[in-house]
N, C-alpha and C positions, 0 to 999 in steps of 0.2 A: 286395339289402339288405346281405348280408355283405361284398360288395366295397366297397360305399359306406362301411360302418364301417371297413374296413381302410384305405381311402384317407384317411378323416378321422384315423384313429389315426397312420398314417404322417406326415401333414401336421403333426399336433400334435407328434409326436416331432422332426420336422425343425425346427419353430418353436422348441422347447425347446432344441435342440442349438445353433441359431444364436444364440439369446438368451444361452445359457450361455457360448458362445465370446466373444461381444461383452462380456459382464460380466467375463470373465476377462482380455481384452485391456485393458479399461478399467482394472481394478484393477492390472495389471502397469504400464501407463503412469503411473498415479498414483504407484505405488512408485517408478518410475524418476525421475519429477519431483521427488518428496520427496527422493530421494538427491542429485539435482543441486543443489537448494536447500540441503541440509544441508551440502554441500561448500562452498558460497559462505558460509554462516553461520559454518562453522569457520574459514575464512580471515579473515573480518571479525573474528571473536571474538579471534583471535590478535593482531591489531593493536591491540586495546583493552587487551590485558594488558601492563603495564609492569613489568619486573623490579624487585624491592625495591632492588637495588643501584644501579639507574640513577638518576642525579640528575635532579631536576626541571629543565626547560629554563629557561635564564636569561631574565628578563624584560628587554625593551629599555627603556632609559632615555628619558624625554622629552627634547626638545632643551634644555630649561632645566636638565637634569640633576637634577631633583627627584623627581618621581613616576614610578615605573616603569610600563610598559604591557605588556599581554599580548602575547606573540608573535604574528605574523601566522598566520592559519589555513592549515593545509596538510592536504589530504585524506589519509587513510591509504594506505599502499602497496597494501592490498588493494582499496580503492575505485578507485585509479588503475588497477590492473590490470583490474578489472572494466569500467571505462569504455573502456579501451583494447581490450579484447577485444569488448565489445558497445557500439558507437557510440551506440546508442539509449538506453543506460543514463544517466540523469541524476542519480541519487542512490540513497539507501538509507534505509529507514524502519524504526525499531525502536519497538515499544510494550512498555515493560518490564512483565514479568509475564504476557505473552501469547505467542502463536505468531507474531505479526507481527514478522518480522525478515528483511526482503526488499528486493531491488532495486527501483527505481522506473524504469520504462521510459517512453518517449514517441516517438510517431511522428506524421507529418503525417496519416495515416489514423487517426482517433480510435478506431476499433475493431479496429486491427491486432492489438493484444496481448490482445483479448478471449479469443480461442482460439488463441493462438500462444505458444510458449515464447521464451526469450530469443534463440534461434537463428533464429526465424521459423518453426519447424516447427509443425504442428498439435499442439494441446495440450488436455487436459481441463480443467486449472485455469487456463490462461492466465498472464498476469503482472499484477503491480501496475503501474499506469500513470497518468501525469498527462494531463489533457485537453490535446488538441493546441492549443487556443486559449490556453493559459497558459504562463507563463514562470517557471521555478523561480528564476531570478536576479533577478527583479523583484518588487517589492512589489505586492500586489493579491489577487485571488482565485486559489487553486490547488485544483482539484478532482482528487482521486486516487481511481481506481476499483480495485476488486478483487472476485473471485468470493466468494460465501459457500459453501464447500465443506463437504460433509457429514462429511469426514474431519478437519475442524478446521483445515485449512490456509488459506492466503491471507487473506481479510479476514473470515472467520467470526467472530473475536473482536470485531471492530468492531461487529457487530450486537448484542453482549452489553452494550454501553454504554448501551442503553435501560434497563437495570436500574440504579436509583439507587445501590445498594451497589457494584455493579461499577464504575460510573463513578467513584465516590469513591475506590476502591481502585487505580485505574489512571491515575494523573495524569502520568506521565512519558513523553513521546513525543520521539523525536529523529529528525530528518532531516538526513543528511550529503549535501552537494553538492559540487561541484568547487571552489566559492568560498566556502563557509560551512557551519557546523553550526548547525542551529536546534533549540532546546529548546522544544517546544510544550506548551501546557496545554489540555486539553479544557475547553470552557465550555458545551457544549450538545449534546444528542443527541436525535433524534426519528425516527420512522418515518413515511414518507408516500409519495405517488405519485411516480413518476419526474418530474423536473422539469428542463426544458431550460434554465431560467435559470441553472443551475450551470455552464453553458458561457460565461456572460457574461465580458467582459473588463472589469475594474474599474481605472480609471486613476488614481484619487486617493483620498486619506484619507477624504473625505466619502462617496464611493460605497461603500467598504467598510462603514463605519458604517451607512449607510442599508440596504445589503443584509442585514447581520446583523439589524437591527431589523425589517425587513419579513418575514423568514423565521422569526425566533425570538421577537420581542418584546423582546429584550434590548438594553440600551444598553451596547455595548462599544466602548471607544475604541481602535480598532486600524486599522492601514493595511496589515496582512498577514493573510490569512485562509487556513487550510487546512481543506478539507472532505473527509473520508474517506467513501466512498460504497460500499455493497454491498447486495445483495438481502436482504430481511428476511423474505420468505415469509409475512408476516401476511396478505396478500391479493394478488390478482393485480396485477402490475407495481408492488409496493411496494418502497421502498428505505429503508435506514437512512442517516442523515446525521449524521456526527460532526464538530462544529465545533471547530477548534483554533486558538489564536492564540499567537504567541511570548511566552515568559515575559518580564516586564519586568525 
């Protein structure tokens, strides 16, 4: 009996030691991933800062010489560098007033970046990534996924949009791509079961309108829709869906 108790005790100690080691490794990896993203955020932030002494870029004149037009969009140097270093990087998303300030990845394998970092190595938090069926350069449905991390990183703040006050206070979302900068406005948020229809390819204006209507009940005149998706943990296999459309 004593030997059995000793064996059980040794087994329990071994289990605790292994579990403790795994937790420490996980926390260290999370810290490393946070530092890597912080470096990217710092580089992106620098390009947003324009010195006060720097003149505003001159607007191009229309052919008739009357009304000036905005200069053509150019991605920031930091974003160009990011896309050059990581070919799967297709853009950058920022939600003002939240921790969402991250690159957007995309791979032909739709779950590739679910548990991989930007280098393709195993990762606890994964990456923010767009559905493999969707094209950021074309209008239509664009579904963007991210983990709901307990440390507050990735898309955890997206789950907070189910709160009406939080929703109203966080209305500025920006996506920078290689060919454009989108300013998005959240229009609806809900929590529900995982839904494969968010992988659909919508090819025209009417399809986008019908999709929004069928999922939210809203009549939104839009031909471009971005849906941010994360786990919500309200029940098994539940997701939070945040609907965003370009500002008019």
